[in-house]
C-alpha positions, 0 to 999 in steps of 0.5 A: 745437125740437123733440126727437124720438127714434126708438127701435128694437125695445125688448124688455121681460123678463118674463112679464107683457108677453108679449103675443103675440094669445094673452094671454088663454089665460094670464090669469086671472079675465077679464083679458087678460094673466097676473100676474107672479109676483112682483106683488100684485094688489089690488082698491080703490076710491075717490072722485072729487071728484064723489061717483063711486066709481072702481074701481081695481087696485093693483098693488105688488111682493110684496116692497115696502119703505118708500115706492115711485114709484106711477104712474096708469094709465089705458086706452084710451077705451072699455077696462077695467083689465083690458086694456092699463092692467092690463098696464102696470101689472101690468109697472110693479109688477115693475120696482119701482113701486106702479101704480094702474090704473083704470075712468074714472067710469061705465065697467066697474066704477066708479060712476055712474048713466047708464052709459058716457058720457064727460066730458073733464072727469070723465076728467080729475078721475079722475085727480087723484082717483087721485093722491089716493088714491095719495098716501094709502097707506102704501106710496107716497111722495106726492112721487114719483108720475106718470102713464102714459096709454094711448090715448084717456086720454092727452089728459086725463092730460096735461089733468090733469098741466098743472092737477095740480102734484102729479102730477111727471111723465107718459107717454103711449102712442098717445095720442088727443085725443079733444075733436079727433078728435070735433069735427074727425074724424080727421086734422081732416078735417070740413068747417065744414058737416059739424060743424054737421051733427054738433053738429044730430045730437047736439042732435037725439038730446037731444029723442029721449032726453029723450023716451024717458026714456033715452039711445041708443048711438050712435058717439063719432066719427061718420061720414058716408054716401055722400050726405054725411049722418051714419051714426052706429051703435050699437057702436064695432067691427062683430059680425063683420069685413067683407071690406072694413073699413078698416086701422084699423077691422082693428087695433081688431077684432083688440084688442078684440073677439078674444080678445086683449083682448076684455073683457065690461066694455069698451065697444069690445068690446061696444056704444057709448058714449051717443050724445050723449056727443061733445057735451062732447067739441066745448065743451071743448077739451083740454090748453089749458093744456099750457104750465103742465106745465114745468118737469115732463116729459112723454114721448109714446111712439108708433108710426111706423106708427100713424094716430094719430102726429099727435096726439102730434107735435103736442102736442109742438110745443105744449110743446118744452121740456117734451115730448118724442116717442119714436117706436117703428118698426114699431108700429102704435096698437094695437101699444102696447096690449099687445105686449110686444117694442114697447112701450118699458118701459125708456125709460119706466121710465128716464123716470119714474127721472128724473122722478121725484124 
């Protein structure tokens, strides 16, 4: 039986989550939010099982005592730890957690020789590597580690949780399934012919990259032009917002390309992924083993006005005994990146308190 709970507007307390589009004005050290006065942030490094060094920020309460429950926090696909994942980690630390916000492999300050490439496997592995790090930390109770995923890394968070039982609970905000998005388009709108055209485009691009000995940039979600041909761009978002921009482009632009959330290391703020990045997402589906999450629990949070709501709804249907869905009235997709009056931190805290036992 599907369980779905609609929330009213939940106001989170504390300066840490007061982002309203002006957050960057009060941020320091390139962060897009202000560090709470009761939270300590430390830059840390650890390696995943592929030997890639992952860069992260560990947030803990300044008055931390004993062993704390801990959360691995990922940002959106193409974001960095100084953006929404850090904001979430800051707030969770204010509430008594040790929270680790990280840059996925090959992005931000993390290692990886080829820059700005993504792999559904390695992105999933980064979560388990973060659990390794937290579980060895003197302040962390390794039996109470959870995961909070945001947007495009949420699908990998759920995939990691299904395969790694050390993750005792997982929550997502504004979830995206990047394998589905890249291989099937928005609302699964690609036709069979269009999917083949994208595969052919990516295959030709590999020849181009191999011949040049360099990796071109290109859209990870590939659009089509009026003639039905693939029309990739070398940027995720335009430099300036066109007057006729579609609503989805507008909300992403308002976060990544303005003072609200811009960061020079964020792929979404500045450039695009390597052009062949979608190839592995065509090849590998996420959440195939979501049934293995039970008896552990997941909480999916999505905006009622979000274009991405269907991803969360479909995952909840896949595993109704393990997954609960919370829909936030009045919130679009990007609102759940940083809008403190809309992100249901009280509900997330309640979920983790109940399930990290």
